[in-house]
C-alpha positions, 0 to 999 in steps of 0.5 A: 520494524516492531514485532506484531506491527500491522501496516498497510502499503498502497500506492496512488498512480496516474500517468506521470510522477505521482506514484506516491507510496503510502505506508499506514500503521493501522493501530495508530492510523499514522500515514507515512508518504514516500514520494517517487524518486523518478517518474515511474508508474508503479503497478504493484506493491508486494510485502516480503515474507518477513515484512522487512521490505516491499517489492515495487514493480513498474512497467520495466523496473523492479525495486526494493522499497524500504518501508521505514525510509522509502528508499528504493533500490533497483533490482533485476526482478522481483524474487517471487519466492520471497513475496508474501502471498495468501490465497485471499487478501483479507479486508477483515482483520482476524485479530480484532474484526476491523474492516477496510472499506473503500470510499471512492475518490475520498480514500479508505475507511476502517470500520469496527462495530458499526463505527467507521473512521477515515484511514486514508484521506485523498486530497488534491487528486486530479484524474488524467485521461487514462486515470480510470482505475479506483484510487486505492485499487488494492488493500488488505491486512497484513500482520507480521508474526 
């Protein structure tokens, strides 16, 4: 991972095996999609403090997810002392003022100086009986320094 590369990790979950993990390079708007390796419903993603890995959690399983390959390794539990945490989850980038904006079931937009562009496009998503949360429930800027 290059120094200073800004990336966003998010997931789209519903009952079953559609817990795709999306890695978005904010600068280039390139999206990498990692398909699930088995039918799991990932509940949470957290970056490690150094930005080299993502911790994923389902109901009863914890993973390390490689943000470059998508490979998942089962671990006993998420090491919360290595989870990147802030007191806020900034939706406005301190460096250049870009804003992340939800767009309902359509995806996630990025806006700067009044110009809004689609950052993540959701296509082909159907909602199941218990699938009532927002499509992209959590999003924020994270910069590796």
